[in-house]
A tleap script that builds the chain and sets N, CA, C and O, in Angstrom:
source leaprc.protein.ff14SB
mol = sequence {
  NMET LEU VAL GLU GLU ARG LEU LYS GLN ALA
  LYS LYS ILE PHE ILE GLY THR LYS GLN THR
  LYS LYS ALA ILE GLU LYS GLY GLU THR GLN
  LEU VAL PHE VAL ALA ARG ASP ALA GLU LYS
  ARG VAL THR GLU PRO ILE LEU LYS LEU CYS
  GLU GLU LYS GLY ILE GLU ILE VAL LEU VAL
  ALA THR MET GLU GLU LEU GLY ARG LEU CYS
  GLY ILE GLU VAL GLY SER ALA THR ALA ALA
  ILE ALA CGLN
}
set mol.1.N position { -15.067 -8.019 77.566 }
set mol.1.CA position { -16.459 -8.115 77.968 }
set mol.1.C position { -16.607 -7.585 79.398 }
set mol.1.O position { -15.752 -7.828 80.250 }
set mol.2.N position { -17.661 -6.886 79.642 }
set mol.2.CA position { -17.888 -6.312 80.962 }
set mol.2.C position { -18.205 -7.386 81.997 }
set mol.2.O position { -18.721 -8.455 81.670 }
set mol.3.N position { -17.888 -7.081 83.240 }
set mol.3.CA position { -18.131 -8.007 84.349 }
set mol.3.C position { -19.591 -8.410 84.389 }
set mol.3.O position { -19.910 -9.591 84.523 }
set mol.4.N position { -20.483 -7.432 84.272 }
set mol.4.CA position { -21.921 -7.690 84.346 }
set mol.4.C position { -22.368 -8.657 83.254 }
set mol.4.O position { -23.154 -9.568 83.514 }
set mol.5.N position { -21.871 -8.463 82.036 }
set mol.5.CA position { -22.232 -9.335 80.918 }
set mol.5.C position { -21.735 -10.762 81.161 }
set mol.5.O position { -22.450 -11.730 80.903 }
set mol.6.N position { -20.514 -10.877 81.655 }
set mol.6.CA position { -19.944 -12.206 81.893 }
set mol.6.C position { -20.756 -12.958 82.945 }
set mol.6.O position { -20.998 -14.158 82.810 }
set mol.7.N position { -21.175 -12.245 83.995 }
set mol.7.CA position { -21.971 -12.883 85.041 }
set mol.7.C position { -23.356 -13.268 84.529 }
set mol.7.O position { -23.877 -14.322 84.895 }
set mol.8.N position { -23.951 -12.440 83.698 }
set mol.8.CA position { -25.285 -12.742 83.147 }
set mol.8.C position { -25.244 -13.949 82.220 }
set mol.8.O position { -26.187 -14.740 82.185 }
set mol.9.N position { -24.164 -14.091 81.475 }
set mol.9.CA position { -24.045 -15.182 80.507 }
set mol.9.C position { -23.605 -16.497 81.147 }
set mol.9.O position { -23.663 -17.547 80.507 }
set mol.10.N position { -23.171 -16.446 82.389 }
set mol.10.CA position { -22.663 -17.647 83.063 }
set mol.10.C position { -23.770 -18.662 83.298 }
set mol.10.O position { -24.892 -18.307 83.662 }
set mol.11.N position { -23.436 -19.939 83.084 }
set mol.11.CA position { -24.387 -21.019 83.348 }
set mol.11.C position { -24.562 -21.207 84.849 }
set mol.11.O position { -25.662 -21.478 85.330 }
set mol.12.N position { -23.460 -21.060 85.582 }
set mol.12.CA position { -23.499 -21.217 87.027 }
set mol.12.C position { -22.500 -20.259 87.651 }
set mol.12.O position { -21.400 -20.059 87.136 }
set mol.13.N position { -22.908 -19.664 88.783 }
set mol.13.CA position { -22.037 -18.735 89.503 }
set mol.13.C position { -21.839 -19.263 90.920 }
set mol.13.O position { -22.786 -19.675 91.589 }
set mol.14.N position { -20.591 -19.240 91.352 }
set mol.14.CA position { -20.259 -19.589 92.737 }
set mol.14.C position { -20.058 -18.268 93.467 }
set mol.14.O position { -19.194 -17.475 93.092 }
set mol.15.N position { -20.850 -18.028 94.507 }
set mol.15.CA position { -20.788 -16.753 95.221 }
set mol.15.C position { -20.244 -16.972 96.624 }
set mol.15.O position { -20.689 -17.869 97.340 }
set mol.16.N position { -19.282 -16.148 97.010 }
set mol.16.CA position { -18.693 -16.245 98.333 }
set mol.16.C position { -17.371 -16.982 98.304 }
set mol.16.O position { -17.103 -17.763 97.391 }
set mol.17.N position { -16.559 -16.734 99.294 }
set mol.17.CA position { -15.207 -17.267 99.327 }
set mol.17.C position { -15.171 -18.785 99.453 }
set mol.17.O position { -14.382 -19.438 98.770 }
set mol.18.N position { -16.004 -19.356 100.306 }
set mol.18.CA position { -15.996 -20.817 100.487 }
set mol.18.C position { -16.398 -21.535 99.204 }
set mol.18.O position { -15.742 -22.493 98.795 }
set mol.19.N position { -17.472 -21.075 98.571 }
set mol.19.CA position { -17.921 -21.712 97.330 }
set mol.19.C position { -16.909 -21.511 96.207 }
set mol.19.O position { -16.658 -22.419 95.415 }
set mol.20.N position { -16.335 -20.320 96.147 }
set mol.20.CA position { -15.342 -20.026 95.114 }
set mol.20.C position { -14.119 -20.932 95.281 }
set mol.20.O position { -13.623 -21.498 94.306 }
set mol.21.N position { -13.639 -21.065 96.512 }
set mol.21.CA position { -12.469 -21.903 96.777 }
set mol.21.C position { -12.736 -23.355 96.392 }
set mol.21.O position { -11.898 -23.991 95.752 }
set mol.22.N position { -13.893 -23.879 96.776 }
set mol.22.CA position { -14.251 -25.264 96.430 }
set mol.22.C position { -14.277 -25.456 94.912 }
set mol.22.O position { -13.769 -26.450 94.392 }
set mol.23.N position { -14.873 -24.495 94.215 }
set mol.23.CA position { -14.977 -24.590 92.751 }
set mol.23.C position { -13.600 -24.578 92.097 }
set mol.23.O position { -13.363 -25.308 91.135 }
set mol.24.N position { -12.693 -23.752 92.615 }
set mol.24.CA position { -11.329 -23.690 92.071 }
set mol.24.C position { -10.630 -25.029 92.309 }
set mol.24.O position { -10.020 -25.587 91.397 }
set mol.25.N position { -10.722 -25.535 93.526 }
set mol.25.CA position { -10.045 -26.790 93.873 }
set mol.25.C position { -10.574 -27.967 93.062 }
set mol.25.O position { -9.816 -28.887 92.752 }
set mol.26.N position { -11.858 -27.957 92.711 }
set mol.26.CA position { -12.453 -29.042 91.928 }
set mol.26.C position { -12.261 -28.848 90.427 }
set mol.26.O position { -12.644 -29.706 89.632 }
set mol.27.N position { -11.666 -27.717 90.042 }
set mol.27.CA position { -11.455 -27.448 88.612 }
set mol.27.C position { -12.734 -27.076 87.891 }
set mol.27.O position { -12.857 -27.312 86.689 }
set mol.28.N position { -13.685 -26.499 88.604 }
set mol.28.CA position { -14.987 -26.179 88.017 }
set mol.28.C position { -15.117 -24.744 87.527 }
set mol.28.O position { -16.168 -24.362 87.012 }
set mol.29.N position { -14.075 -23.949 87.679 }
set mol.29.CA position { -14.208 -22.538 87.319 }
set mol.29.C position { -13.143 -22.092 86.329 }
set mol.29.O position { -12.038 -22.633 86.284 }
set mol.30.N position { -13.511 -21.084 85.531 }
set mol.30.CA position { -12.596 -20.539 84.537 }
set mol.30.C position { -12.259 -19.078 84.808 }
set mol.30.O position { -11.303 -18.539 84.250 }
set mol.31.N position { -13.055 -18.440 85.674 }
set mol.31.CA position { -12.894 -17.015 85.914 }
set mol.31.C position { -13.331 -16.688 87.335 }
set mol.31.O position { -14.384 -17.141 87.783 }
set mol.32.N position { -12.524 -15.902 88.043 }
set mol.32.CA position { -12.829 -15.531 89.426 }
set mol.32.C position { -12.871 -14.009 89.547 }
set mol.32.O position { -12.015 -13.306 89.011 }
set mol.33.N position { -13.876 -13.517 90.256 }
set mol.33.CA position { -14.013 -12.093 90.540 }
set mol.33.C position { -13.627 -11.856 91.989 }
set mol.33.O position { -14.042 -12.600 92.878 }
set mol.34.N position { -12.831 -10.815 92.227 }
set mol.34.CA position { -12.389 -10.486 93.587 }
set mol.34.C position { -12.650 -8.998 93.839 }
set mol.34.O position { -12.289 -8.150 93.024 }
set mol.35.N position { -13.277 -8.695 94.967 }
set mol.35.CA position { -13.547 -7.303 95.340 }
set mol.35.C position { -12.273 -6.666 95.902 }
set mol.35.O position { -11.618 -7.236 96.775 }
set mol.36.N position { -11.939 -5.503 95.402 }
set mol.36.CA position { -10.726 -4.800 95.840 }
set mol.36.C position { -10.771 -4.396 97.308 }
set mol.36.O position { -9.734 -4.333 97.970 }
set mol.37.N position { -11.979 -4.121 97.822 }
set mol.37.CA position { -12.078 -3.636 99.206 }
set mol.37.C position { -12.265 -4.764 100.232 }
set mol.37.O position { -12.450 -4.502 101.420 }
set mol.38.N position { -12.215 -5.998 99.774 }
set mol.38.CA position { -12.332 -7.136 100.704 }
set mol.38.C position { -11.038 -7.276 101.503 }
set mol.38.O position { -9.970 -6.850 101.062 }
set mol.39.N position { -11.151 -7.876 102.673 }
set mol.39.CA position { -9.972 -8.065 103.517 }
set mol.39.C position { -8.968 -8.987 102.834 }
set mol.39.O position { -9.333 -10.015 102.263 }
set mol.40.N position { -7.705 -8.602 102.903 }
set mol.40.CA position { -6.635 -9.376 102.252 }
set mol.40.C position { -6.565 -10.807 102.774 }
set mol.40.O position { -6.283 -11.730 102.010 }
set mol.41.N position { -6.820 -11.000 104.075 }
set mol.41.CA position { -6.757 -12.356 104.641 }
set mol.41.C position { -7.805 -13.273 104.005 }
set mol.41.O position { -7.654 -14.495 104.015 }
set mol.42.N position { -8.863 -12.680 103.453 }
set mol.42.CA position { -9.916 -13.446 102.791 }
set mol.42.C position { -9.555 -13.704 101.324 }
set mol.42.O position { -9.746 -14.807 100.812 }
set mol.43.N position { -9.035 -12.675 100.662 }
set mol.43.CA position { -8.799 -12.790 99.220 }
set mol.43.C position { -7.446 -13.390 98.837 }
set mol.43.O position { -7.331 -14.012 97.781 }
set mol.44.N position { -6.428 -13.218 99.667 }
set mol.44.CA position { -5.095 -13.720 99.323 }
set mol.44.C position { -5.071 -15.215 98.983 }
set mol.44.O position { -4.490 -15.592 97.965 }
set mol.45.N position { -5.693 -16.087 99.815 }
set mol.45.CA position { -5.674 -17.523 99.468 }
set mol.45.C position { -6.332 -17.813 98.119 }
set mol.45.O position { -5.888 -18.695 97.384 }
set mol.46.N position { -7.392 -17.067 97.798 }
set mol.46.CA position { -8.081 -17.251 96.513 }
set mol.46.C position { -7.182 -16.803 95.369 }
set mol.46.O position { -7.081 -17.487 94.351 }
set mol.47.N position { -6.531 -15.659 95.532 }
set mol.47.CA position { -5.629 -15.146 94.495 }
set mol.47.C position { -4.468 -16.115 94.239 }
set mol.47.O position { -4.094 -16.353 93.091 }
set mol.48.N position { -3.910 -16.664 95.308 }
set mol.48.CA position { -2.804 -17.625 95.168 }
set mol.48.C position { -3.262 -18.887 94.448 }
set mol.48.O position { -2.565 -19.406 93.576 }
set mol.49.N position { -4.434 -19.372 94.822 }
set mol.49.CA position { -4.983 -20.580 94.208 }
set mol.49.C position { -5.222 -20.359 92.714 }
set mol.49.O position { -4.922 -21.233 91.901 }
set mol.50.N position { -5.756 -19.200 92.354 }
set mol.50.CA position { -5.988 -18.870 90.947 }
set mol.50.C position { -4.677 -18.829 90.176 }
set mol.50.O position { -4.585 -19.322 89.051 }
set mol.51.N position { -3.671 -18.237 90.796 }
set mol.51.CA position { -2.357 -18.148 90.158 }
set mol.51.C position { -1.785 -19.548 89.905 }
set mol.51.O position { -1.263 -19.826 88.826 }
set mol.52.N position { -1.888 -20.415 90.897 }
set mol.52.CA position { -1.387 -21.792 90.779 }
set mol.52.C position { -2.105 -22.566 89.677 }
set mol.52.O position { -1.486 -23.349 88.956 }
set mol.53.N position { -3.402 -22.343 89.551 }
set mol.53.CA position { -4.219 -23.108 88.602 }
set mol.53.C position { -4.369 -22.419 87.254 }
set mol.53.O position { -4.973 -22.976 86.338 }
set mol.54.N position { -3.822 -21.205 87.123 }
set mol.54.CA position { -3.905 -20.481 85.854 }
set mol.54.C position { -5.304 -19.967 85.541 }
set mol.54.O position { -5.709 -19.934 84.379 }
set mol.55.N position { -6.038 -19.568 86.565 }
set mol.55.CA position { -7.402 -19.074 86.392 }
set mol.55.C position { -7.389 -17.553 86.305 }
set mol.55.O position { -6.717 -16.877 87.084 }
set mol.56.N position { -8.137 -17.033 85.349 }
set mol.56.CA position { -8.220 -15.587 85.147 }
set mol.56.C position { -8.897 -14.915 86.351 }
set mol.56.O position { -9.867 -15.434 86.902 }
set mol.57.N position { -8.370 -13.764 86.740 }
set mol.57.CA position { -8.912 -12.996 87.864 }
set mol.57.C position { -9.371 -11.637 87.342 }
set mol.57.O position { -8.657 -10.969 86.594 }
set mol.58.N position { -10.581 -11.240 87.751 }
set mol.58.CA position { -11.091 -9.916 87.425 }
set mol.58.C position { -11.365 -9.201 88.733 }
set mol.58.O position { -12.096 -9.707 89.586 }
set mol.59.N position { -10.772 -8.010 88.893 }
set mol.59.CA position { -10.985 -7.226 90.111 }
set mol.59.C position { -12.207 -6.335 89.951 }
set mol.59.O position { -12.392 -5.690 88.919 }
set mol.60.N position { -13.040 -6.310 90.992 }
set mol.60.CA position { -14.238 -5.474 91.028 }
set mol.60.C position { -14.011 -4.455 92.145 }
set mol.60.O position { -13.395 -4.779 93.160 }
set mol.61.N position { -14.494 -3.250 91.969 }
set mol.61.CA position { -14.209 -2.160 92.902 }
set mol.61.C position { -14.582 -2.461 94.352 }
set mol.61.O position { -13.760 -2.282 95.250 }
set mol.62.N position { -15.813 -2.916 94.588 }
set mol.62.CA position { -16.260 -3.113 95.972 }
set mol.62.C position { -17.004 -4.432 96.152 }
set mol.62.O position { -17.501 -5.024 95.194 }
set mol.63.N position { -17.067 -4.873 97.397 }
set mol.63.CA position { -17.832 -6.072 97.742 }
set mol.63.C position { -19.315 -5.841 97.442 }
set mol.63.O position { -20.006 -6.737 96.958 }
set mol.64.N position { -19.787 -4.645 97.730 }
set mol.64.CA position { -21.191 -4.305 97.477 }
set mol.64.C position { -21.525 -4.447 95.988 }
set mol.64.O position { -22.558 -5.009 95.624 }
set mol.65.N position { -20.634 -3.928 95.135 }
set mol.65.CA position { -20.853 -4.010 93.689 }
set mol.65.C position { -20.841 -5.461 93.213 }
set mol.65.O position { -21.682 -5.853 92.404 }
set mol.66.N position { -19.901 -6.255 93.705 }
set mol.66.CA position { -19.821 -7.651 93.301 }
set mol.66.C position { -21.084 -8.406 93.727 }
set mol.66.O position { -21.629 -9.197 92.957 }
set mol.67.N position { -21.538 -8.162 94.940 }
set mol.67.CA position { -22.781 -8.790 95.392 }
set mol.67.C position { -23.956 -8.420 94.504 }
set mol.67.O position { -24.749 -9.280 94.120 }
set mol.68.N position { -24.066 -7.138 94.178 }
set mol.68.CA position { -25.152 -6.672 93.308 }
set mol.68.C position { -25.078 -7.326 91.930 }
set mol.68.O position { -26.095 -7.756 91.386 }
set mol.69.N position { -23.875 -7.399 91.372 }
set mol.69.CA position { -23.694 -8.022 90.055 }
set mol.69.C position { -24.060 -9.506 90.066 }
set mol.69.O position { -24.477 -10.065 89.051 }
set mol.70.N position { -23.896 -10.135 91.237 }
set mol.70.CA position { -24.231 -11.558 91.381 }
set mol.70.C position { -25.715 -11.767 91.704 }
set mol.70.O position { -26.190 -12.900 91.779 }
set mol.71.N position { -26.434 -10.667 91.893 }
set mol.71.CA position { -27.860 -10.762 92.164 }
set mol.71.C position { -28.207 -11.021 93.618 }
set mol.71.O position { -29.285 -11.535 93.916 }
set mol.72.N position { -27.298 -10.668 94.535 }
set mol.72.CA position { -27.593 -10.841 95.956 }
set mol.72.C position { -27.620 -9.464 96.621 }
set mol.72.O position { -27.067 -8.501 96.089 }
set mol.73.N position { -28.255 -9.378 97.773 }
set mol.73.CA position { -28.444 -8.091 98.430 }
set mol.73.C position { -27.355 -7.756 99.446 }
set mol.73.O position { -27.438 -6.738 100.133 }
set mol.74.N position { -26.349 -8.596 99.541 }
set mol.74.CA position { -25.226 -8.335 100.438 }
set mol.74.C position { -23.939 -8.350 99.622 }
set mol.74.O position { -23.924 -8.809 98.480 }
set mol.75.N position { -22.866 -7.846 100.213 }
set mol.75.CA position { -21.590 -7.829 99.527 }
set mol.75.C position { -20.966 -9.211 99.444 }
set mol.75.O position { -21.312 -10.109 100.212 }
set mol.76.N position { -20.047 -9.372 98.506 }
set mol.76.CA position { -19.326 -10.623 98.357 }
set mol.76.C position { -17.861 -10.314 98.054 }
set mol.76.O position { -17.556 -9.481 97.201 }
set mol.77.N position { -16.964 -10.992 98.760 }
set mol.77.CA position { -15.533 -10.777 98.546 }
set mol.77.C position { -15.078 -11.412 97.247 }
set mol.77.O position { -14.226 -10.868 96.545 }
set mol.78.N position { -15.657 -12.580 96.924 }
set mol.78.CA position { -15.277 -13.297 95.711 }
set mol.78.C position { -16.491 -13.962 95.066 }
set mol.78.O position { -17.512 -14.200 95.711 }
set mol.79.N position { -16.350 -14.252 93.792 }
set mol.79.CA position { -17.345 -15.021 93.050 }
set mol.79.C position { -16.611 -15.665 91.879 }
set mol.79.O position { -15.529 -15.220 91.495 }
set mol.80.N position { -17.198 -16.702 91.321 }
set mol.80.CA position { -16.560 -17.386 90.200 }
set mol.80.C position { -17.619 -17.864 89.205 }
set mol.80.O position { -18.772 -18.103 89.563 }
set mol.81.N position { -17.199 -17.994 87.958 }
set mol.81.CA position { -18.057 -18.515 86.912 }
set mol.81.C position { -17.642 -19.941 86.598 }
set mol.81.O position { -16.457 -20.235 86.440 }
set mol.82.N position { -18.633 -20.828 86.510 }
set mol.82.CA position { -18.354 -22.233 86.171 }
set mol.82.C position { -17.907 -22.349 84.726 }
set mol.82.O position { -18.267 -21.530 83.880 }
set mol.83.N position { -17.115 -23.381 84.455 }
set mol.83.CA position { -16.636 -23.624 83.078 }
set mol.83.C position { -17.753 -24.078 82.196 }
set mol.83.O position { -17.540 -24.329 81.010 }
savepdb mol mol.pdb
quit
């Protein structure tokens, strides 16, 4: 399924690194999107957390694209879909 379709079908989306991290730690997410062009210092902790918790990761080309797909006018390094 395409990234755009998955985001549209989601009941709740967590946008941004802080919200994504909180959702992962609380066990509220099943899928995390990470922008390839985001700074590694921002995305590495999220990637490690996903690996530890067994959460699927989908890479998106740019922060700008991820932000647009989430319906916001700015870029986003990460986003997640609620379970």
